C-alpha positions as CSV (number, residue, x, y, z in Angstrom):
1,D,71.2,104.0,96.6
2,A,69.6,104.8,99.6
3,D,70.6,101.9,101.7
4,N,74.3,102.3,100.6
5,Y,73.6,106.6,102.2
6,N,72.5,104.8,105.1
7,K,75.2,102.4,105.4
8,V,77.6,104.9,105.2
9,R,75.7,107.6,107.3
10,Q,75.6,105.1,110.1
11,A,79.2,104.0,109.8
12,M,80.0,107.7,110.1
13,S,78.4,108.4,113.3
14,Q,80.1,105.1,114.7
15,I,83.5,106.5,114.2
16,G,82.3,109.8,116.1
17,I,81.4,111.5,112.7
18,P,79.0,114.7,114.2
19,D,75.9,115.4,111.9
20,D,76.6,118.8,111.0
21,T,80.1,116.9,109.7
22,Q,79.0,114.4,107.6
23,E,76.6,117.0,105.9
24,A,79.7,118.9,105.0
25,I,81.0,116.2,103.7
26,Y,78.5,115.6,101.3
27,R,78.1,119.2,100.4
28,V,81.7,119.2,99.6
29,L,81.6,116.2,97.9
30,S,78.9,117.4,95.6
31,A,80.8,120.8,95.3
32,I,83.6,118.4,93.2
33,L,81.2,116.3,91.1
34,H,79.8,119.6,90.3
35,L,82.8,121.7,89.5
36,Q,83.8,118.2,87.2
37,N,81.2,119.2,85.3
38,V,82.3,122.5,84.1
39,D,83.2,122.2,80.1
40,D,86.5,123.5,79.5
41,T,85.7,124.7,76.2
42,Q,84.2,127.7,77.5
43,P,86.6,130.6,79.8
44,L,84.7,130.5,83.2
45,Q,83.5,134.2,83.0
46,A,81.1,133.7,80.2
47,F,78.7,132.6,82.8
48,Q,76.8,131.2,80.1
49,G,75.2,127.6,79.7
50,S,76.4,125.1,82.0
51,V,79.4,126.6,83.4
52,Q,76.8,129.0,85.1
53,G,74.9,126.7,86.8
54,C,78.0,124.5,87.9
55,L,79.7,127.2,89.2
56,K,76.9,128.5,91.0
57,T,75.7,125.1,92.2
58,T,79.3,124.7,93.0
59,A,79.9,128.2,95.2
60,H,76.6,127.5,97.0
61,L,77.5,124.2,98.1
62,L,81.1,125.4,99.4
63,Q,79.2,128.5,101.1
64,V,81.2,130.8,99.3
65,P,80.0,134.2,97.4
66,M,79.5,133.5,94.0
67,D,81.8,136.5,93.1
68,E,84.5,136.1,95.3
69,F,84.4,131.9,94.5
70,I,84.9,133.5,90.1
71,V,87.8,135.7,91.3
72,G,89.8,132.6,93.1
73,L,89.2,130.3,90.3
74,T,90.3,132.8,87.8
75,G,93.1,134.4,89.6
76,G,91.3,137.8,89.9
77,H,90.5,138.0,85.9
78,T,86.8,138.3,87.0
79,R,86.0,139.7,83.2
80,Q,88.1,139.5,80.4
81,G,90.6,137.4,81.4
82,A,92.2,134.2,82.9
83,A,93.0,131.8,80.1
84,P,90.4,129.1,80.3
85,K,92.8,126.1,80.7
86,Q,94.4,127.9,83.8
87,A,90.9,128.5,85.1
88,H,90.0,124.8,84.6
89,D,93.4,123.6,85.8
90,L,92.4,125.7,88.6
91,C,89.0,123.5,88.9
92,R,90.8,120.7,88.8
93,T,93.6,121.7,91.4
94,L,90.2,122.9,94.3
95,C,88.6,119.5,93.5
96,K,91.6,117.5,94.6
97,A,92.9,119.3,97.5
98,L,88.8,119.4,98.7
99,Y,88.9,115.5,98.2
100,S,92.1,115.2,99.9
101,G,90.8,117.5,103.0
102,I,88.2,114.8,103.0
103,F,90.1,111.8,102.7
104,T,92.4,113.1,105.4
105,L,89.2,114.3,107.9
106,L,88.3,110.5,107.7
107,V,91.1,108.9,108.4
108,D,91.8,110.7,111.6
109,H,88.0,110.3,112.8
110,I,88.8,106.5,112.4
111,N,92.1,107.1,113.9
112,A,90.7,108.4,116.6
113,A,87.5,105.8,117.2
114,L,90.4,103.3,116.8
115,R,92.7,105.0,119.6
116,T,89.0,105.5,121.9
117,R,88.3,102.3,121.8
118,C,91.7,100.2,121.4
119,R,93.9,102.2,123.7
120,Q,97.2,99.9,121.8
121,Y,96.5,101.2,118.3
122,E,97.9,104.6,117.4
123,C,96.7,104.7,114.1
124,I,95.6,102.8,110.9
125,G,98.7,100.1,109.5
126,I,97.9,97.4,107.0
127,V,99.9,94.5,106.9
128,D,100.2,92.6,103.8
129,M,102.4,90.1,101.9
130,F,105.0,93.2,101.2
131,G,105.5,94.4,104.5
132,F,104.0,96.9,106.3
133,E,102.7,100.2,105.1
134,Q,103.6,103.4,107.0
135,A,103.7,106.7,105.0
136,P,103.8,110.1,106.2
137,Q,100.4,110.8,104.5
138,N,98.5,108.0,102.4
139,R,96.3,109.1,100.0
140,L,92.9,107.2,98.4
141,Q,95.3,105.2,95.7
142,Q,97.0,103.5,98.8
143,L,94.0,102.9,100.6
144,C,92.5,100.7,97.3
145,I,95.9,99.1,97.1
146,N,95.8,98.3,100.6
147,A,92.2,96.9,100.3
148,A,92.8,94.8,97.3
149,A,95.9,93.4,99.3
150,E,94.1,92.9,102.4
151,A,91.6,91.1,100.2
152,F,94.2,88.7,98.6
153,Q,95.9,87.7,101.9
154,S,92.4,87.1,103.5
155,H,91.5,84.7,100.6
156,Y,95.5,83.3,100.8
157,S,95.5,82.9,104.5
158,N,91.5,81.4,104.6
159,N,92.4,78.8,102.5
160,I,96.3,77.6,103.9
161,F,94.8,77.8,107.2
162,R,91.8,75.6,106.2
163,S,93.5,73.4,104.7
164,A,96.0,72.8,107.6
165,V,93.4,72.3,109.5
166,A,92.2,69.6,107.1
167,N,95.4,67.8,107.1
168,R,95.7,67.6,110.9
169,T,91.9,66.9,111.9
170,A,92.6,63.7,109.2
171,E,95.9,62.7,110.9
172,G,94.4,62.3,114.0
173,F,95.3,65.8,115.7
174,D,92.8,67.0,118.3
175,I,93.3,71.1,117.1
176,S,89.3,72.1,117.6
177,K,90.9,75.0,119.8
178,L,93.3,76.2,117.0
179,T,92.6,79.6,116.3
180,F,94.8,81.6,113.4
181,P,94.9,85.1,113.1
182,S,92.3,86.8,110.8
183,N,91.7,90.4,109.2
184,S,88.2,90.0,109.3
185,S,87.8,93.2,110.7
186,M,90.5,95.1,108.8
187,M,88.2,93.7,105.5
188,Q,85.0,95.2,106.9
189,L,86.5,98.4,108.0
190,L,88.2,99.0,104.8
191,C,85.1,97.6,102.5
């Protein structure tokens, strides 16, 4: 909805993504969605029905001439012949590559924003109950797993620390100045 869209745009601006890059991100995401609508029962070269509309819209969004786009998806067989399955596999591969590129771009911008605001941090790292996750290249699945783990860790830690504070207070200890680690900033970043 419009409210969430505005929040995402604001968040992207806060981490330093220029407006033109944000527009490009949305164009690529739209292209991915349109390309996913291609009916895999007919050859891409047929230029009929939904295939034609999806491919034209995708090419336009990616700012690629339609004929070059079709040649790229069909391996150069613009009229007779790439097998429909091969062409549609290329569509799916293109979608994955585009999505991976967007994910990498976003992670790079987040890392850059963290570096400029907090010099001691070098990259996004997430500590969870299974240890420190550090991979040469993270994927969306890993981010979702880490977000779930962070949510669980937050819930667990808050309950444990609140219980300990309540117990110590009941025993008469003054622990009003006691603080405990919180991953709330990480949760805000992820969710």
